[in-house]
C-alpha positions in Angstrom: -5.3 22.5 25.7 -4.5 24.4 22.5 -1.2 26.1 21.6 -1.1 29.9 21.4 -1.9 30.0 17.7 -4.1 26.9 17.4 -7.8 26.7 17.8 -9.7 23.8 19.3 -10.7 22.9 15.7 -7.0 22.8 14.7 -6.2 20.5 17.6 -9.1 18.3 16.6 -7.8 18.1 13.0 -4.4 17.2 14.2 -5.8 14.5 16.5 -7.9 13.1 13.6 -4.8 13.0 11.4 -2.8 11.1 14.0 -5.7 8.6 14.4 -5.7 8.0 10.6 -1.9 7.4 10.5 -2.3 5.0 13.5 -5.1 3.2 11.8 -3.0 2.7 8.7 -0.1 1.3 10.8 -2.6 -1.2 12.4 -4.3 -2.0 9.1 -7.6 -0.7 10.4 -9.5 0.0 7.3 -12.7 1.0 9.2 -10.6 3.5 11.1 -9.4 5.3 8.0 -11.5 4.6 4.8 -14.7 6.3 6.0 -12.8 9.5 6.5 -11.3 9.4 3.0 -14.7 8.6 1.6 -16.0 11.7 3.4 -13.3 13.9 1.8 -10.1 13.6 3.9 -7.1 13.7 1.5 -5.7 10.3 0.7 -2.3 11.9 0.1 -1.9 13.4 3.7 1.6 12.9 5.2 2.9 12.8 8.7 5.8 14.9 10.1 8.3 12.5 8.5 6.6 12.7 5.1 5.1 9.3 5.3 1.8 9.0 3.6 -1.2 6.9 4.8 -0.3 4.4 2.0 3.4 4.3 3.0 2.4 3.4 6.6 0.0 0.7 5.5 2.6 -0.7 3.1 5.4 -0.6 5.6 3.2 -2.5 8.2 2.1 -5.2 5.7 -1.5 -4.4 5.1 -2.0 -5.2 1.3 -5.7 -4.9 1.3 -5.6 -1.4 2.9 -2.9 -0.4 0.5 -5.2 -1.4 -2.4 -8.1 0.5 -0.9 -6.0 3.6 -0.3 -4.7 3.5 -3.9 -8.3 3.1 -5.2 -9.2 6.3 -3.2 -6.5 8.4 -4.8 -3.4 7.7 -2.6 -0.2 8.1 -4.6 1.6 4.8 -4.8 4.8 6.7 -5.7 4.7 9.4 -3.0 8.1 9.5 -1.5 8.7 10.3 2.2 11.1 12.9 3.5 14.0 10.4 3.2 13.3 9.8 -0.5 11.8 6.3 0.1 8.9 4.9 -1.9 6.2 2.6 -0.6 7.6 -0.1 -2.9 11.1 0.3 -1.4 9.6 0.0 2.0 7.7 -3.2 1.0 10.9 -4.6 -0.5 13.0 -3.7 2.6 10.5 -5.6 4.8 10.0 -8.5 2.3 6.3 -8.0 2.0 5.5 -9.7 -1.3 1.7 -9.2 -1.3 2.2 -5.4 -0.6 4.7 -5.2 -3.4 2.3 -6.9 -5.8 -0.5 -4.5 -4.9 1.7 -1.5 -5.4 3.0 -2.8 -8.8 -0.5 -3.6 -9.9 -1.5 -0.1 -9.0 1.3 1.3 -11.1 4.1 1.9 -8.7 7.4 2.9 -10.4 10.1 0.5 -9.2 12.8 3.1 -10.3 11.7 5.9 -8.0 13.3 6.7 -4.6 16.7 6.5 -3.0 17.3 3.6 -3.1 14.6 2.6 -5.6 12.3 -0.3 -5.0 14.2 -2.3 -7.6 17.6 -1.5 -5.9 16.1 -2.4 -2.5 14.7 -5.7 -3.6 18.1 -6.6 -5.2 20.2 -5.5 -2.2 18.1 -7.5 0.4 17.7 -10.5 -1.9 13.9 -10.2 -2.2 13.8 -12.5 -5.2 10.0 -12.7 -5.4 9.7 -8.9 -5.4 12.6 -8.5 -7.9 10.8 -11.0 -10.2 7.6 -9.0 -9.9 9.5 -5.8 -10.9 11.1 -7.5 -13.8 7.7 -8.9 -14.9 6.3 -5.4 -14.8 9.2 -4.0 -16.7 8.6 -6.6 -19.4 5.0 -5.5 -20.0 4.5 -3.2 -23.0 
């Protein structure tokens, strides 16, 4: 059933977007990457401003994070709370995700709190060290 102003095609697009967000939460590359390869925007965001990459990062799927970044997903795209994917990885303690994000150019100073601040606050020593290593690079 469609809403008063939505067409069946609109409803299909919304359903597809929801399935892509869910695929990223599950780490289901086959459920999301073919759509991006066919032209779906890698920077799409859900109702809370979470990008596909943010959801993959927050649910500990480093290989999917890498694949999304390679397809144009913004590793620094903040959600509606001002959180970065790197801060999410630091909050959860996902070292491999943090490494992928930093290797893809994530800025550890972006967001509120930043990825660097989050790593320090939660005692994520490995992630803090990765951030310092990146900052030391010319």
